[in-house]
N, CA, C, O and the ligand as a Tripos MOL2 file, in Angstrom:
@<TRIPOS>MOLECULE
protein
  301   299    76     0     0
PROTEIN
NO_CHARGES

@<TRIPOS>ATOM
      1 N         -63.4400  -19.3120  -26.9620 N.3       1 MET1
      2 CA        -64.2830  -18.7870  -25.8800 C.3       1 MET1
      3 C         -64.9800  -17.5010  -26.3100 C.2       1 MET1
      4 O         -64.3470  -16.5460  -26.7600 O.2       1 MET1
      5 N         -66.2710  -17.5070  -26.1630 N.am      2 GLU2
      6 CA        -66.9620  -16.2670  -26.4660 C.3       2 GLU2
      7 C         -67.1230  -15.4720  -25.1810 C.2       2 GLU2
      8 O         -67.3650  -16.0150  -24.1040 O.2       2 GLU2
      9 N         -66.9810  -14.1960  -25.3360 N.am      3 ARG3
     10 CA        -67.0940  -13.3540  -24.1630 C.3       3 ARG3
     11 C         -68.5140  -12.8150  -24.0770 C.2       3 ARG3
     12 O         -69.0800  -12.3330  -25.0580 O.2       3 ARG3
     13 N         -69.0570  -12.9080  -22.9070 N.am      4 LYS4
     14 CA        -70.4040  -12.3970  -22.7380 C.3       4 LYS4
     15 C         -70.3820  -10.8830  -22.7390 C.2       4 LYS4
     16 O         -69.6110  -10.2470  -22.0210 O.2       4 LYS4
     17 N         -71.2280  -10.3410  -23.5450 N.am      5 SER5
     18 CA        -71.3060   -8.8940  -23.5240 C.3       5 SER5
     19 C         -72.7210   -8.4860  -23.1330 C.2       5 SER5
     20 O         -73.7110   -9.0630  -23.5810 O.2       5 SER5
     21 N         -72.7720   -7.4990  -22.3070 N.am      6 PHE6
     22 CA        -74.0690   -7.0160  -21.8470 C.3       6 PHE6
     23 C         -73.9590   -5.5360  -21.5730 C.2       6 PHE6
     24 O         -72.8830   -5.0100  -21.2860 O.2       6 PHE6
     25 N         -75.0720   -4.8920  -21.6670 N.am      7 GLU7
     26 CA        -75.0760   -3.4550  -21.4560 C.3       7 GLU7
     27 C         -76.2090   -3.0450  -20.5350 C.2       7 GLU7
     28 O         -77.1410   -3.8030  -20.2660 O.2       7 GLU7
     29 N         -76.0880   -1.8430  -20.0750 N.am      8 LEU8
     30 CA        -77.1250   -1.2900  -19.2130 C.3       8 LEU8
     31 C         -78.4710   -1.3160  -19.9440 C.2       8 LEU8
     32 O         -78.5740   -0.8980  -21.0970 O.2       8 LEU8
     33 N         -79.4700   -1.8020  -19.2710 N.am      9 GLY9
     34 CA        -80.8000   -1.8370  -19.8700 C.3       9 GLY9
     35 C         -81.1430   -3.1540  -20.5490 C.2       9 GLY9
     36 O         -82.2830   -3.3720  -20.9580 O.2       9 GLY9
     37 N         -80.1600   -4.0240  -20.6660 N.am     10 ASP10
     38 CA        -80.4120   -5.3220  -21.2920 C.3      10 ASP10
     39 C         -81.2810   -6.2140  -20.4030 C.2      10 ASP10
     40 O         -81.2270   -6.1530  -19.1750 O.2      10 ASP10
     41 N         -82.0640   -7.0250  -21.0580 N.am     11 ILE11
     42 CA        -82.8170   -8.0570  -20.3380 C.3      11 ILE11
     43 C         -82.0350   -9.3440  -20.5160 C.2      11 ILE11
     44 O         -81.8110   -9.7960  -21.6390 O.2      11 ILE11
     45 N         -81.6250   -9.9260  -19.4140 N.am     12 VAL12
     46 CA        -80.8210  -11.1410  -19.4970 C.3      12 VAL12
     47 C         -81.5350  -12.3320  -18.8670 C.2      12 VAL12
     48 O         -82.4110  -12.1870  -18.0140 O.2      12 VAL12
     49 N         -81.1350  -13.4870  -19.3120 N.am     13 GLN13
     50 CA        -81.6790  -14.7100  -18.7430 C.3      13 GLN13
     51 C         -80.6340  -15.3110  -17.8180 C.2      13 GLN13
     52 O         -79.4770  -15.4910  -18.1990 O.2      13 GLN13
     53 N         -81.0530  -15.6150  -16.6080 N.am     14 MET14
     54 CA        -80.1340  -16.1790  -15.6350 C.3      14 MET14
     55 C         -80.2590  -17.7000  -15.5950 C.2      14 MET14
     56 O         -81.2900  -18.2670  -15.9550 O.2      14 MET14
     57 N         -79.1930  -18.3350  -15.1520 N.am     15 LYS15
     58 CA        -79.2360  -19.7920  -15.0370 C.3      15 LYS15
     59 C         -80.1400  -20.2070  -13.8880 C.2      15 LYS15
     60 O         -80.8830  -21.1860  -13.9620 O.2      15 LYS15
     61 N         -80.0480  -19.4360  -12.8420 N.am     16 LYS16
     62 CA        -80.8810  -19.7270  -11.6790 C.3      16 LYS16
     63 C         -82.1770  -18.9470  -11.7540 C.2      16 LYS16
     64 O         -82.1990  -17.7700  -12.1120 O.2      16 LYS16
     65 N         -83.2220  -19.6070  -11.4190 N.am     17 GLN17
     66 CA        -84.5250  -18.9790  -11.4200 C.3      17 GLN17
     67 C         -84.7320  -18.2120  -10.1250 C.2      17 GLN17
     68 O         -84.3490  -18.6620   -9.0450 O.2      17 GLN17
     69 N         -85.3330  -17.0720  -10.2570 N.am     18 HIS18
     70 CA        -85.6630  -16.2890   -9.0730 C.3      18 HIS18
     71 C         -86.8320  -16.9700   -8.3420 C.2      18 HIS18
     72 O         -87.6680  -17.6130   -8.9770 O.2      18 HIS18
     73 N         -86.8920  -16.8310   -7.0150 N.am     19 PRO19
     74 CA        -87.9880  -17.4620   -6.2560 C.3      19 PRO19
     75 C         -89.3840  -17.1480   -6.8060 C.2      19 PRO19
     76 O         -90.3110  -17.9380   -6.6240 O.2      19 PRO19
     77 N         -89.5360  -16.0280   -7.4620 N.am     20 CYS20
     78 CA        -90.8650  -15.6700   -7.9740 C.3      20 CYS20
     79 C         -91.2180  -16.4300   -9.2420 C.2      20 CYS20
     80 O         -92.3520  -16.3440   -9.7130 O.2      20 CYS20
     81 N         -90.2760  -17.1680   -9.8000 N.am     21 GLY21
     82 CA        -90.5960  -18.0130  -10.9400 C.3      21 GLY21
     83 C         -90.0510  -17.5760  -12.2830 C.2      21 GLY21
     84 O         -90.1530  -18.3170  -13.2610 O.2      21 GLY21
     85 N         -89.4730  -16.3810  -12.3490 N.am     22 THR22
     86 CA        -88.9190  -15.9470  -13.6250 C.3      22 THR22
     87 C         -87.3920  -15.9620  -13.5430 C.2      22 THR22
     88 O         -86.8160  -15.8710  -12.4590 O.2      22 THR22
     89 N         -86.7620  -16.0750  -14.6850 N.am     23 ASN23
     90 CA        -85.3030  -15.9900  -14.6690 C.3      23 ASN23
     91 C         -84.8140  -14.8600  -15.5740 C.2      23 ASN23
     92 O         -83.6680  -14.8450  -16.0230 O.2      23 ASN23
     93 N         -85.7100  -13.9260  -15.8220 N.am     24 GLU24
     94 CA        -85.3340  -12.7710  -16.6170 C.3      24 GLU24
     95 C         -85.0470  -11.5860  -15.7150 C.2      24 GLU24
     96 O         -85.8250  -11.2440  -14.8240 O.2      24 GLU24
     97 N         -83.9010  -10.9750  -15.9780 N.am     25 MET25
     98 CA        -83.4900   -9.8410  -15.1690 C.3      25 MET25
     99 C         -83.0970   -8.6760  -16.0690 C.2      25 MET25
    100 O         -82.5990   -8.8620  -17.1790 O.2      25 MET25
    101 N         -83.3320   -7.4880  -15.5670 N.am     26 GLU26
    102 CA        -82.9300   -6.3020  -16.3060 C.3      26 GLU26
    103 C         -81.7280   -5.6800  -15.6100 C.2      26 GLU26
    104 O         -81.7040   -5.5290  -14.3880 O.2      26 GLU26
    105 N         -80.7390   -5.3250  -16.4080 N.am     27 ILE27
    106 CA        -79.5640   -4.6770  -15.8300 C.3      27 ILE27
    107 C         -79.8800   -3.1960  -15.6110 C.2      27 ILE27
    108 O         -80.1140   -2.4500  -16.5620 O.2      27 ILE27
    109 N         -79.8810   -2.7980  -14.3750 N.am     28 ILE28
    110 CA        -80.2350   -1.4090  -14.1050 C.3      28 ILE28
    111 C         -79.0620   -0.5670  -13.6110 C.2      28 ILE28
    112 O         -79.1700    0.6560  -13.5160 O.2      28 ILE28
    113 N         -77.9560   -1.2100  -13.3010 N.am     29 ARG29
    114 CA        -76.7850   -0.4490  -12.9060 C.3      29 ARG29
    115 C         -75.5330   -1.2740  -13.1540 C.2      29 ARG29
    116 O         -75.4760   -2.4590  -12.8280 O.2      29 ARG29
    117 N         -74.5320   -0.6260  -13.7370 N.am     30 MET30
    118 CA        -73.2960   -1.3370  -14.0110 C.3      30 MET30
    119 C         -72.1310   -0.6550  -13.3230 C.2      30 MET30
    120 O         -72.0550    0.5710  -13.2360 O.2      30 MET30
    121 N         -71.2450   -1.4740  -12.8460 N.am     31 GLY31
    122 CA        -70.0570   -0.9480  -12.1900 C.3      31 GLY31
    123 C         -69.1980   -2.1270  -11.8130 C.2      31 GLY31
    124 O         -69.1690   -3.1290  -12.5260 O.2      31 GLY31
    125 N         -68.5020   -2.0230  -10.7110 N.am     32 MET32
    126 CA        -67.7560   -3.1850  -10.2310 C.3      32 MET32
    127 C         -68.7420   -4.2560   -9.8220 C.2      32 MET32
    128 O         -68.4960   -5.4540   -9.9650 O.2      32 MET32
    129 N         -69.8660   -3.7870   -9.3080 N.am     33 ASP33
    130 CA        -70.9780   -4.6770   -9.0190 C.3      33 ASP33
    131 C         -72.1000   -4.3270   -9.9830 C.2      33 ASP33
    132 O         -72.1860   -3.2100  -10.4940 O.2      33 ASP33
    133 N         -72.9360   -5.2910  -10.2080 N.am     34 ILE34
    134 CA        -74.0290   -5.0770  -11.1450 C.3      34 ILE34
    135 C         -75.3590   -5.2110  -10.4360 C.2      34 ILE34
    136 O         -75.6020   -6.1600   -9.6900 O.2      34 ILE34
    137 N         -76.2040   -4.2430  -10.6880 N.am     35 ARG35
    138 CA        -77.5320   -4.3210  -10.0750 C.3      35 ARG35
    139 C         -78.5320   -4.7860  -11.1220 C.2      35 ARG35
    140 O         -78.6760   -4.1890  -12.1890 O.2      35 ARG35
    141 N         -79.2020   -5.8490  -10.7880 N.am     36 ILE36
    142 CA        -80.1950   -6.3720  -11.7100 C.3      36 ILE36
    143 C         -81.5610   -6.3720  -11.0420 C.2      36 ILE36
    144 O         -81.6900   -6.5220   -9.8270 O.2      36 ILE36
    145 N         -82.5620   -6.1990  -11.8700 N.am     37 LYS37
    146 CA        -83.9260   -6.1550  -11.3590 C.3      37 LYS37
    147 C         -84.7230   -7.2940  -11.9620 C.2      37 LYS37
    148 O         -84.7240   -7.4980  -13.1760 O.2      37 LYS37
    149 N         -85.3900   -8.0230  -11.1100 N.am     38 CYS38
    150 CA        -86.2080   -9.1350  -11.5690 C.3      38 CYS38
    151 C         -87.3900   -8.5960  -12.3630 C.2      38 CYS38
    152 O         -88.1050   -7.6980  -11.9170 O.2      38 CYS38
    153 N         -87.5780   -9.1680  -13.5530 N.am     39 VAL39
    154 CA        -88.6680   -8.7230  -14.4060 C.3      39 VAL39
    155 C         -90.0240   -9.1130  -13.8080 C.2      39 VAL39
    156 O         -91.0300   -8.4270  -13.9880 O.2      39 VAL39
    157 N         -90.0120  -10.2330  -13.0950 N.am     40 GLY40
    158 CA        -91.2600  -10.7320  -12.5290 C.3      40 GLY40
    159 C         -91.7490   -9.9650  -11.3180 C.2      40 GLY40
    160 O         -92.8900   -9.5030  -11.2930 O.2      40 GLY40
    161 N         -90.8990   -9.8240  -10.3150 N.am     41 CYS41
    162 CA        -91.3560   -9.2320   -9.0630 C.3      41 CYS41
    163 C         -90.7270   -7.8760   -8.7670 C.2      41 CYS41
    164 O         -90.9890   -7.2810   -7.7220 O.2      41 CYS41
    165 N         -89.9080   -7.3920   -9.6780 N.am     42 LYS42
    166 CA        -89.2800   -6.0630   -9.5550 C.3      42 LYS42
    167 C         -88.3030   -5.9510   -8.3950 C.2      42 LYS42
    168 O         -87.9070   -4.8520   -8.0050 O.2      42 LYS42
    169 N         -87.9270   -7.0790   -7.8570 N.am     43 HIS43
    170 CA        -86.9580   -7.0770   -6.7730 C.3      43 HIS43
    171 C         -85.5700   -6.8730   -7.3750 C.2      43 HIS43
    172 O         -85.2370   -7.5080   -8.3750 O.2      43 HIS43
    173 N         -84.7630   -6.0040   -6.7870 N.am     44 SER44
    174 CA        -83.4390   -5.7860   -7.3540 C.3      44 SER44
    175 C         -82.3530   -6.2890   -6.4210 C.2      44 SER44
    176 O         -82.4630   -6.2040   -5.1980 O.2      44 SER44
    177 N         -81.3060   -6.8120   -7.0310 N.am     45 VAL45
    178 CA        -80.1830   -7.3150   -6.2580 C.3      45 VAL45
    179 C         -78.8670   -6.7980   -6.8300 C.2      45 VAL45
    180 O         -78.7350   -6.5630   -8.0310 O.2      45 VAL45
    181 N         -77.9080   -6.6290   -5.9400 N.am     46 LEU46
    182 CA        -76.5880   -6.1830   -6.3490 C.3      46 LEU46
    183 C         -75.6380   -7.3710   -6.2370 C.2      46 LEU46
    184 O         -75.4840   -7.9570   -5.1650 O.2      46 LEU46
    185 N         -75.0070   -7.7180   -7.3520 N.am     47 ILE47
    186 CA        -74.0860   -8.8500   -7.3100 C.3      47 ILE47
    187 C         -72.7740   -8.4960   -7.9920 C.2      47 ILE47
    188 O         -72.7500   -7.6760   -8.9100 O.2      47 ILE47
    189 N         -71.6870   -9.1080   -7.5480 N.am     48 PRO48
    190 CA        -70.3920   -8.8430   -8.1670 C.3      48 PRO48
    191 C         -70.4100   -9.2390   -9.6430 C.2      48 PRO48
    192 O         -71.0790  -10.1970  -10.0290 O.2      48 PRO48
    193 N         -69.6760   -8.4980  -10.4520 N.am     49 ARG49
    194 CA        -69.6630   -8.7260  -11.8930 C.3      49 ARG49
    195 C         -69.2900  -10.1770  -12.2570 C.2      49 ARG49
    196 O         -69.9070  -10.7830  -13.1340 O.2      49 ARG49
    197 N         -68.2980  -10.7070  -11.5870 N.am     50 ALA50
    198 CA        -67.8540  -12.0680  -11.8900 C.3      50 ALA50
    199 C         -68.9620  -13.0820  -11.6440 C.2      50 ALA50
    200 O         -69.1490  -14.0280  -12.4090 O.2      50 ALA50
    201 N         -69.6750  -12.8620  -10.5770 N.am     51 LYS51
    202 CA        -70.7600  -13.7680  -10.2430 C.3      51 LYS51
    203 C         -71.8990  -13.6140  -11.2490 C.2      51 LYS51
    204 O         -72.5380  -14.5850  -11.6550 O.2      51 LYS51
    205 N         -72.1250  -12.3840  -11.6270 N.am     52 PHE52
    206 CA        -73.1740  -12.1370  -12.6160 C.3      52 PHE52
    207 C         -72.8730  -12.8420  -13.9360 C.2      52 PHE52
    208 O         -73.7350  -13.5000  -14.5180 O.2      52 PHE52
    209 N         -71.6410  -12.6920  -14.3910 N.am     53 GLU53
    210 CA        -71.2570  -13.3190  -15.6660 C.3      53 GLU53
    211 C         -71.3920  -14.8350  -15.5950 C.2      53 GLU53
    212 O         -71.7450  -15.4960  -16.5720 O.2      53 GLU53
    213 N         -71.1040  -15.3580  -14.4220 N.am     54 LYS54
    214 CA        -71.1900  -16.7970  -14.2450 C.3      54 LYS54
    215 C         -72.6470  -17.2690  -14.2320 C.2      54 LYS54
    216 O         -72.9830  -18.3210  -14.7750 O.2      54 LYS54
    217 N         -73.4830  -16.4780  -13.6090 N.am     55 ASN55
    218 CA        -74.8860  -16.8670  -13.4760 C.3      55 ASN55
    219 C         -75.7600  -16.4960  -14.6610 C.2      55 ASN55
    220 O         -76.8740  -16.9990  -14.8070 O.2      55 ASN55
    221 N         -75.2510  -15.6190  -15.4960 N.am     56 MET56
    222 CA        -76.0300  -15.1960  -16.6390 C.3      56 MET56
    223 C         -75.9540  -16.2340  -17.7540 C.2      56 MET56
    224 O         -74.8840  -16.7460  -18.0820 O.2      56 MET56
    225 N         -77.1060  -16.5260  -18.3180 N.am     57 LYS57
    226 CA        -77.1310  -17.4990  -19.4030 C.3      57 LYS57
    227 C         -76.9470  -16.7900  -20.7350 C.2      57 LYS57
    228 O         -76.0700  -17.1430  -21.5230 O.2      57 LYS57
    229 N         -77.7670  -15.8090  -20.9720 N.am     58 LYS58
    230 CA        -77.6560  -15.0640  -22.2230 C.3      58 LYS58
    231 C         -78.4430  -13.7640  -22.1620 C.2      58 LYS58
    232 O         -79.2790  -13.5490  -21.2850 O.2      58 LYS58
    233 N         -78.1400  -12.9110  -23.1290 N.am     59 VAL59
    234 CA        -78.8960  -11.6760  -23.2400 C.3      59 VAL59
    235 C         -80.1280  -11.9460  -24.0920 C.2      59 VAL59
    236 O         -80.0210  -12.3920  -25.2350 O.2      59 VAL59
    237 N         -81.2670  -11.6780  -23.5380 N.am     60 LEU60
    238 CA        -82.5000  -11.9110  -24.2820 C.3      60 LEU60
    239 C         -82.8070  -10.7410  -25.1950 C.2      60 LEU60
    240 O         -83.0970  -10.9100  -26.3790 O.2      60 LEU60
    241 N         -82.7390   -9.5680  -24.6250 N.am     61 ARG61
    242 CA        -82.9990   -8.3700  -25.4150 C.3      61 ARG61
    243 C         -81.9590   -7.3240  -25.0890 C.2      61 ARG61
    244 O         -81.7750   -6.9320  -23.9370 O.2      61 ARG61
    245 N         -81.2930   -6.8890  -26.1190 N.am     62 SER62
    246 CA        -80.3040   -5.8470  -25.9170 C.3      62 SER62
    247 C         -80.9020   -4.5090  -26.2920 C.2      62 SER62
    248 O         -81.4950   -4.3480  -27.3580 O.2      62 SER62
    249 N         -80.7380   -3.5750  -25.4150 N.am     63 LYS63
    250 CA        -81.2950   -2.2560  -25.6630 C.3      63 LYS63
    251 C         -80.6570   -1.6180  -26.8860 C.2      63 LYS63
    252 O         -81.3130   -0.9550  -27.6900 O.2      63 LYS63
    253 N         -79.3590   -1.8430  -26.9950 N.am     64 ALA64
    254 CA        -78.6060   -1.2290  -28.0940 C.3      64 ALA64
    255 C         -78.9770   -1.7970  -29.4560 C.2      64 ALA64
    256 O         -79.0230   -1.0660  -30.4450 O.2      64 ALA64
    257 N         -79.2400   -3.0920  -29.5100 N.am     65 SER65
    258 CA        -79.4810   -3.7130  -30.8080 C.3      65 SER65
    259 C         -80.9690   -3.8990  -31.1110 C.2      65 SER65
    260 O         -81.3390   -4.6850  -31.9830 O.2      65 SER65
    261 N         -81.7930   -3.1890  -30.4030 N.am     66 GLU66
    262 CA        -83.2300   -3.3170  -30.6200 C.3      66 GLU66
    263 C         -83.6420   -2.9030  -32.0220 C.2      66 GLU66
    264 O         -84.5240   -3.5110  -32.6290 O.2      66 GLU66
    265 N         -83.0060   -1.8780  -32.5210 N.am     67 GLU67
    266 CA        -83.3700   -1.3810  -33.8440 C.3      67 GLU67
    267 C         -82.9680   -2.3540  -34.9440 C.2      67 GLU67
    268 O         -83.7480   -2.6560  -35.8470 O.2      67 GLU67
    269 N         -81.7380   -2.8340  -34.8470 N.am     68 GLY68
    270 CA        -81.2200   -3.6880  -35.9010 C.3      68 GLY68
    271 C         -81.7520   -5.1070  -35.8970 C.2      68 GLY68
    272 O         -81.8200   -5.7560  -36.9410 O.2      68 GLY68
    273 N         -82.1370   -5.5970  -34.6980 N.am     69 GLN69
    274 CA        -82.5870   -6.9680  -34.5740 C.3      69 GLN69
    275 C         -81.5620   -7.9550  -35.1230 C.2      69 GLN69
    276 O         -81.9180   -8.8960  -35.8320 O.2      69 GLN69
    277 N         -80.3130   -7.7420  -34.8020 N.am     70 GLN70
    278 CA        -79.2750   -8.6110  -35.3320 C.3      70 GLN70
    279 C         -78.9230   -9.7070  -34.3450 C.2      70 GLN70
    280 O         -78.6470   -9.4590  -33.1710 O.2      70 GLN70
    281 N         -78.9410  -10.8870  -34.8450 N.am     71 GLU71
    282 CA        -78.5540  -12.0290  -34.0360 C.3      71 GLU71
    283 C         -77.0660  -12.2610  -34.2180 C.2      71 GLU71
    284 O         -76.4950  -11.9920  -35.2750 O.2      71 GLU71
    285 N         -76.4600  -12.7620  -33.1640 N.am     72 GLU72
    286 CA        -75.0320  -13.0710  -33.2970 C.3      72 GLU72
    287 C         -74.8700  -14.2720  -34.1960 C.2      72 GLU72
    288 O         -75.5640  -15.2770  -34.0450 O.2      72 GLU72
    289 N         -73.9600  -14.1610  -35.1210 N.am     73 GLN73
    290 CA        -73.7510  -15.2810  -36.0310 C.3      73 GLN73
    291 C         -72.2850  -15.7150  -36.0340 C.2      73 GLN73
    292 O         -71.3730  -14.9140  -36.2390 O.2      73 GLN73
    293 N         -72.1010  -16.9900  -35.8020 N.am     74 GLY74
    294 CA        -70.7520  -17.5220  -35.8400 C.3      74 GLY74
    295 C         -70.4250  -17.9570  -37.2550 C.2      74 GLY74
    296 O         -71.2820  -18.4730  -37.9710 O.2      74 GLY74
    297 N         -69.2180  -17.7520  -37.6410 N.am     75 THR75
    298 CA        -68.8500  -18.1750  -39.0000 C.3      75 THR75
    299 C         -67.9250  -19.3710  -38.9640 C.2      75 THR75
    300 O         -67.5120  -19.8640  -40.0130 O.2      75 THR75
    301 ZN        -88.4190  -12.2120   -8.8700 Zn       76 ZN76
@<TRIPOS>BOND
     1     1     2 1
     2     2     3 1
     3     3     4 2
     4     3     5 am
     5     5     6 1
     6     6     7 1
     7     7     8 2
     8     7     9 am
     9     9    10 1
    10    10    11 1
    11    11    12 2
    12    11    13 am
    13    13    14 1
    14    14    15 1
    15    15    16 2
    16    15    17 am
    17    17    18 1
    18    18    19 1
    19    19    20 2
    20    19    21 am
    21    21    22 1
    22    22    23 1
    23    23    24 2
    24    23    25 am
    25    25    26 1
    26    26    27 1
    27    27    28 2
    28    27    29 am
    29    29    30 1
    30    30    31 1
    31    31    32 2
    32    31    33 am
    33    33    34 1
    34    34    35 1
    35    35    36 2
    36    35    37 am
    37    37    38 1
    38    38    39 1
    39    39    40 2
    40    39    41 am
    41    41    42 1
    42    42    43 1
    43    43    44 2
    44    43    45 am
    45    45    46 1
    46    46    47 1
    47    47    48 2
    48    47    49 am
    49    49    50 1
    50    50    51 1
    51    51    52 2
    52    51    53 am
    53    53    54 1
    54    54    55 1
    55    55    56 2
    56    55    57 am
    57    57    58 1
    58    58    59 1
    59    59    60 2
    60    59    61 am
    61    61    62 1
    62    62    63 1
    63    63    64 2
    64    63    65 am
    65    65    66 1
    66    66    67 1
    67    67    68 2
    68    67    69 am
    69    69    70 1
    70    70    71 1
    71    71    72 2
    72    71    73 am
    73    73    74 1
    74    74    75 1
    75    75    76 2
    76    75    77 am
    77    77    78 1
    78    78    79 1
    79    79    80 2
    80    79    81 am
    81    81    82 1
    82    82    83 1
    83    83    84 2
    84    83    85 am
    85    85    86 1
    86    86    87 1
    87    87    88 2
    88    87    89 am
    89    89    90 1
    90    90    91 1
    91    91    92 2
    92    91    93 am
    93    93    94 1
    94    94    95 1
    95    95    96 2
    96    95    97 am
    97    97    98 1
    98    98    99 1
    99    99   100 2
   100    99   101 am
   101   101   102 1
   102   102   103 1
   103   103   104 2
   104   103   105 am
   105   105   106 1
   106   106   107 1
   107   107   108 2
   108   107   109 am
   109   109   110 1
   110   110   111 1
   111   111   112 2
   112   111   113 am
   113   113   114 1
   114   114   115 1
   115   115   116 2
   116   115   117 am
   117   117   118 1
   118   118   119 1
   119   119   120 2
   120   119   121 am
   121   121   122 1
   122   122   123 1
   123   123   124 2
   124   123   125 am
   125   125   126 1
   126   126   127 1
   127   127   128 2
   128   127   129 am
   129   129   130 1
   130   130   131 1
   131   131   132 2
   132   131   133 am
   133   133   134 1
   134   134   135 1
   135   135   136 2
   136   135   137 am
   137   137   138 1
   138   138   139 1
   139   139   140 2
   140   139   141 am
   141   141   142 1
   142   142   143 1
   143   143   144 2
   144   143   145 am
   145   145   146 1
   146   146   147 1
   147   147   148 2
   148   147   149 am
   149   149   150 1
   150   150   151 1
   151   151   152 2
   152   151   153 am
   153   153   154 1
   154   154   155 1
   155   155   156 2
   156   155   157 am
   157   157   158 1
   158   158   159 1
   159   159   160 2
   160   159   161 am
   161   161   162 1
   162   162   163 1
   163   163   164 2
   164   163   165 am
   165   165   166 1
   166   166   167 1
   167   167   168 2
   168   167   169 am
   169   169   170 1
   170   170   171 1
   171   171   172 2
   172   171   173 am
   173   173   174 1
   174   174   175 1
   175   175   176 2
   176   175   177 am
   177   177   178 1
   178   178   179 1
   179   179   180 2
   180   179   181 am
   181   181   182 1
   182   182   183 1
   183   183   184 2
   184   183   185 am
   185   185   186 1
   186   186   187 1
   187   187   188 2
   188   187   189 am
   189   189   190 1
   190   190   191 1
   191   191   192 2
   192   191   193 am
   193   193   194 1
   194   194   195 1
   195   195   196 2
   196   195   197 am
   197   197   198 1
   198   198   199 1
   199   199   200 2
   200   199   201 am
   201   201   202 1
   202   202   203 1
   203   203   204 2
   204   203   205 am
   205   205   206 1
   206   206   207 1
   207   207   208 2
   208   207   209 am
   209   209   210 1
   210   210   211 1
   211   211   212 2
   212   211   213 am
   213   213   214 1
   214   214   215 1
   215   215   216 2
   216   215   217 am
   217   217   218 1
   218   218   219 1
   219   219   220 2
   220   219   221 am
   221   221   222 1
   222   222   223 1
   223   223   224 2
   224   223   225 am
   225   225   226 1
   226   226   227 1
   227   227   228 2
   228   227   229 am
   229   229   230 1
   230   230   231 1
   231   231   232 2
   232   231   233 am
   233   233   234 1
   234   234   235 1
   235   235   236 2
   236   235   237 am
   237   237   238 1
   238   238   239 1
   239   239   240 2
   240   239   241 am
   241   241   242 1
   242   242   243 1
   243   243   244 2
   244   243   245 am
   245   245   246 1
   246   246   247 1
   247   247   248 2
   248   247   249 am
   249   249   250 1
   250   250   251 1
   251   251   252 2
   252   251   253 am
   253   253   254 1
   254   254   255 1
   255   255   256 2
   256   255   257 am
   257   257   258 1
   258   258   259 1
   259   259   260 2
   260   259   261 am
   261   261   262 1
   262   262   263 1
   263   263   264 2
   264   263   265 am
   265   265   266 1
   266   266   267 1
   267   267   268 2
   268   267   269 am
   269   269   270 1
   270   270   271 1
   271   271   272 2
   272   271   273 am
   273   273   274 1
   274   274   275 1
   275   275   276 2
   276   275   277 am
   277   277   278 1
   278   278   279 1
   279   279   280 2
   280   279   281 am
   281   281   282 1
   282   282   283 1
   283   283   284 2
   284   283   285 am
   285   285   286 1
   286   286   287 1
   287   287   288 2
   288   287   289 am
   289   289   290 1
   290   290   291 1
   291   291   292 2
   292   291   293 am
   293   293   294 1
   294   294   295 1
   295   295   296 2
   296   295   297 am
   297   297   298 1
   298   298   299 1
   299   299   300 2
@<TRIPOS>SUBSTRUCTURE
     1 MET1         2 RESIDUE 1 A MET
     2 GLU2         6 RESIDUE 1 A GLU
     3 ARG3        10 RESIDUE 1 A ARG
     4 LYS4        14 RESIDUE 1 A LYS
     5 SER5        18 RESIDUE 1 A SER
     6 PHE6        22 RESIDUE 1 A PHE
     7 GLU7        26 RESIDUE 1 A GLU
     8 LEU8        30 RESIDUE 1 A LEU
     9 GLY9        34 RESIDUE 1 A GLY
    10 ASP10       38 RESIDUE 1 A ASP
    11 ILE11       42 RESIDUE 1 A ILE
    12 VAL12       46 RESIDUE 1 A VAL
    13 GLN13       50 RESIDUE 1 A GLN
    14 MET14       54 RESIDUE 1 A MET
    15 LYS15       58 RESIDUE 1 A LYS
    16 LYS16       62 RESIDUE 1 A LYS
    17 GLN17       66 RESIDUE 1 A GLN
    18 HIS18       70 RESIDUE 1 A HIS
    19 PRO19       74 RESIDUE 1 A PRO
    20 CYS20       78 RESIDUE 1 A CYS
    21 GLY21       82 RESIDUE 1 A GLY
    22 THR22       86 RESIDUE 1 A THR
    23 ASN23       90 RESIDUE 1 A ASN
    24 GLU24       94 RESIDUE 1 A GLU
    25 MET25       98 RESIDUE 1 A MET
    26 GLU26      102 RESIDUE 1 A GLU
    27 ILE27      106 RESIDUE 1 A ILE
    28 ILE28      110 RESIDUE 1 A ILE
    29 ARG29      114 RESIDUE 1 A ARG
    30 MET30      118 RESIDUE 1 A MET
    31 GLY31      122 RESIDUE 1 A GLY
    32 MET32      126 RESIDUE 1 A MET
    33 ASP33      130 RESIDUE 1 A ASP
    34 ILE34      134 RESIDUE 1 A ILE
    35 ARG35      138 RESIDUE 1 A ARG
    36 ILE36      142 RESIDUE 1 A ILE
    37 LYS37      146 RESIDUE 1 A LYS
    38 CYS38      150 RESIDUE 1 A CYS
    39 VAL39      154 RESIDUE 1 A VAL
    40 GLY40      158 RESIDUE 1 A GLY
    41 CYS41      162 RESIDUE 1 A CYS
    42 LYS42      166 RESIDUE 1 A LYS
    43 HIS43      170 RESIDUE 1 A HIS
    44 SER44      174 RESIDUE 1 A SER
    45 VAL45      178 RESIDUE 1 A VAL
    46 LEU46      182 RESIDUE 1 A LEU
    47 ILE47      186 RESIDUE 1 A ILE
    48 PRO48      190 RESIDUE 1 A PRO
    49 ARG49      194 RESIDUE 1 A ARG
    50 ALA50      198 RESIDUE 1 A ALA
    51 LYS51      202 RESIDUE 1 A LYS
    52 PHE52      206 RESIDUE 1 A PHE
    53 GLU53      210 RESIDUE 1 A GLU
    54 LYS54      214 RESIDUE 1 A LYS
    55 ASN55      218 RESIDUE 1 A ASN
    56 MET56      222 RESIDUE 1 A MET
    57 LYS57      226 RESIDUE 1 A LYS
    58 LYS58      230 RESIDUE 1 A LYS
    59 VAL59      234 RESIDUE 1 A VAL
    60 LEU60      238 RESIDUE 1 A LEU
    61 ARG61      242 RESIDUE 1 A ARG
    62 SER62      246 RESIDUE 1 A SER
    63 LYS63      250 RESIDUE 1 A LYS
    64 ALA64      254 RESIDUE 1 A ALA
    65 SER65      258 RESIDUE 1 A SER
    66 GLU66      262 RESIDUE 1 A GLU
    67 GLU67      266 RESIDUE 1 A GLU
    68 GLY68      270 RESIDUE 1 A GLY
    69 GLN69      274 RESIDUE 1 A GLN
    70 GLN70      278 RESIDUE 1 A GLN
    71 GLU71      282 RESIDUE 1 A GLU
    72 GLU72      286 RESIDUE 1 A GLU
    73 GLN73      290 RESIDUE 1 A GLN
    74 GLY74      294 RESIDUE 1 A GLY
    75 THR75      298 RESIDUE 1 A THR
    76 ZN76       301 GROUP 0 **** ****
């Protein structure tokens, strides 16, 4: 099992599409609940971490790894 890792400022792809048509969200606040902002319409929602992890498909752009451009590689 791989554990999803995400950080503040990451752009993530959600499994469910937002009504505005995009499924990309930016993490703008982390805590017990996570606040994400829709990249398309700038609407922000607060959702429990467990639900977020379940609904998140993958991290599209990580703020932390922007410089390195390193892709995760399984061996
Ligand atoms: Zn939206």
